[in-house]
N, C-alpha and C positions, 0 to 999 in steps of 0.2 A: 578644347573639348577632349574628353577621354573616349577613344574609339577602339572597340575590340573587333577583330576580324577572325572569323572561324572559317578556315579554308584558305590555302596559300597557293592556289592555282593561278591561272593567268589573270582572272578577274580580281581575286583577292590580293595578289601581289602588286598589281598595278594600282588598285585603290590604296593600298598601304603607301606606295610611293607618292601618290598624289596628296594624300592626307598629311603625311609627314612633311611634304614640301610646303604646305601652307600653315604649318605650325601646330598641328594637333598632336596629342600624346597617344601613340598608337601601339597596340599589341596585336600579335598575329599568332595563329595556331594552325596545326594540321593534325591528321590522324596518326602521324609517325613520331610525334613528340618534338619538343623544342630544339633538341640538339640537331635535328635534321634541317632546321631553318637557319643555321649559323651563317651559311653563305649568303642567303637573302638579306639577313639582318645587317651583315657587313656591307653588302652592296648598297643598300638603301641608306643606312646610317641614321643620323638624327636621333629622334626619340624612340625609334622602333625597337621593340623587344619581342622575343619569342616566348610563348607561354603555352599552357594546356588550353583546350577548348573551354573547360569549366572556368579557368581563370580569365579567359578572354570575355566570356559572358558576364562574369561578375564585375570585371574592371570597367567595361564600356558603359558610358552614358548612352551611346549609340553602338549597337552590335550589328555587324555585317555578316550575313550567312552566305558563304560561297562554296557550298558542298554539293555533290550529286544529290538530286532530289530524293532518290531512293533510300538515302541514309538519314532523312530528316528526323526519324524517331530517335536517333542517337544524340540529338541536340540536348544540352542541359536545360531542360524546360523550366525548372524551378528558378534558375538564375536569370532567365530571360523574361519571366512574367512581368507584365506591365512596362517593360522597357521599349524604347524605339528600336525596332529590328528592321534592317534592310534585307529583304529577301531577293537575292540575285539568281535563285534557282530556276531551272526549267525541267519539265517532265519530258523525258525521252524514253518511251517504253522499251526500246531495244536495249537500252542501258539499265534502266531502273526496274524493269519488269512491268508487266501490264497491270493496270489498276482499272477495274471496270467502271468505276464512277468517274474517273478522269477521261477514260476512253469514250464514255457516253456523254461527256460534258455536263454531268450532274453537279460537279463542283470543280474547283481549281486547285492547283498545287499550292498556291499561296493561302487559300482558305484552310487547307489541311495543315500547313505549317503554323498558321495562326491558332488553330484549335489546339494543336499540340503544345505550343509554347505559352499561350495566353498573352502574347506580346502585342504592342501597338505596331502592327506590321505594315511596312510600306514596300511594295514591289518596285524595284528599280535596278538598273544596270544589267538586266537580264536580256535586253533586246539589242544591245550594242555589241558589235564585234570587239573582241579583246584588243586587237591592234588599233582600232579607232579610239578605244578608251585610253590606250597608251599614248597615242600620237595626236589626237584631234582637239585637245584642250586649247582654247583660244581666249583672248580678252573679250569682254563684253562689246558687242557691236561688230566684231569681226565677221565678214561674210562666210568664212569657213568654219564657224563655230557649230559643232554638232549638237544634236538634240537627243535628250534621253527621256522617254516616257516613264511616268511613275503612276502608281495607283495605291489607294489605301482608304480606310474608313475614318481614321483619326486625323482631323485637319491639322492639329498641332504637330503631330508626327510627320505629316507630309511637308509642312512648312520647314521643319528642321532638315529633312532630306533634300528638299528643293534648294535650300541655302547651301548645303554641302556641294550639290551639283554645280551651282553657279560659281562657287568659290574655286572649284578645280577646272573651270573653263568650259562648261557646257550649259545648254539651255534646257531646263526641265519643262515638260508638258504634262499637266495633270489630266489623266484619262478618266478619273472617277474612282469608284471603290474597287476593292480587289476581286469582286465578282465580275460584274459587267465590264468595268474598266480594265481589270487585269487581263481579261480575255483578249483585249485589243493588242496587247504586246507580249502575250505568251506565244510559244511556237504554233504556227498556223494562223496567228492574228495578223491583221493588216500592218500593224506597226512593228512587228517583230523583224529586226534586221533592216528596217527601212532607214535609208539615209536621206532625211527630209529636214527642211528648215522648221523652226517652231511654227511659223505661219502655215506651212503646208500640212504639218501634222494636226494643228488645230482645225484646219479646214476639213480634213478627213473625219475628225471626231464630230464636228458639227453636222457632217453628212451622214453620221451614224455608222461609220466604218467599224466592223468587228472582224471581218475575215479578208 
């Protein structure tokens, strides 16, 4: 699969490492330009290449967005329209600036990004600590295998993302759509940062956990 990653911080770079490691063709970008990623590309090796954000969005069959939420309007929306986009972003008002509709819980950050891009958006990898993403990948059935909650409206897009999560050694748990479901694993949600088994996470969802 061709995967484009926009944002080369801890989440983006570790996902690049995982995806290259299981054989995908991966490009990565950041706000400072491809040359600034030469060290990361050399370190990870394999198929990884550094490109611009526009090129990453155009290249990827799946595009992973790993940028500060406050900069989502800078995403190349035309290139992302109708694509499977993985939203790893979280809204932190102290960093991103206050947004009244998010502060009042009238909408979610993922719904905002979907509206801007027109993508088949799946929220994932936002609730796991970056060090756990780096270190906790395990074979299927391993008791130490970590769980990653996901949410989205498009069932086919969620299936693609769930498959990628399994392939890199984690268990996906579908929380529902990016409205109600996404709230369970955004900051302040019960599943945000939770280190639970898939069974424990599903039990919480069945009990109606949102906060």
